[in-house]
Every structure is written in C-alpha cells, then in structure tokens.
C-alpha positions, 0 to 999 in steps of 0.5 A: 500499500505505501508503495502506491502511495509513494507512487501516486505522490511521485506522480503529483509532484510530477504534475505540479511541476509540469503546470507550474513549467506551462504557466510560466511559459503563459506567463512569460509569454503574456508579458512580452505580448503585453510589453510588445502592444505597448511599444507599438502603440508608442511608437505608431499610436495615435498621439505618435501619429498627431505629434508627427502631423503637427511638426510638419505643420511647424515646418511648413509655417517656419519655413514661409516666416522664414522665407518672409523675414529674407525678403524683408530683411533684403527691402531692409538691407537696400534702405540701409545702403541707400541712406549711407548713400552706398551703391545697393548693386555693389 
C-alpha cells in the first residue's frame, strides 16, 4: 500500500512541476505580448501620429516665415545702403 501511495505522490509532484512550467511559459508569453503592444502603441499610436503631423505643420509655417523675413531683410538692407549713400548693387 505504501508503494502505491509513493507512486501517487511522485505523479502528483511531477504534475505540479509540469503545471508550474506551463504557467511560467504562459506568463512569459503574456508579458512579452503586453510589452510588444505597449511599444507598438508608443511608436505607431495616435499620439505619435498627432505629434508628427503637428511637427510637419510647424515646419511648413517656419519655412514661410523664414522666406518672408529674408524678403524683409533684403528690403531693409537696400534701404540701409541707400541711407548710407552706397550703391546697393555693389
């Protein structure tokens, strides 16, 4: 009878270690999947797209402002040289 109980205990211990192993594998899979979803959301999520579109819009606005400031600078330099009685074409 004790041999039967010993074999039964051995089977239960082996089963619990196998179940524990599968539980660890499933837990690791869930953690990796969750981390992957988080990284995907950070890189390709809605907020990242909004930031990209806002930066492109700001770049376009700055390019237009730079051009207008360059034109204004050219006019002011010409006026400055005329006031100093220098030839603006030289």
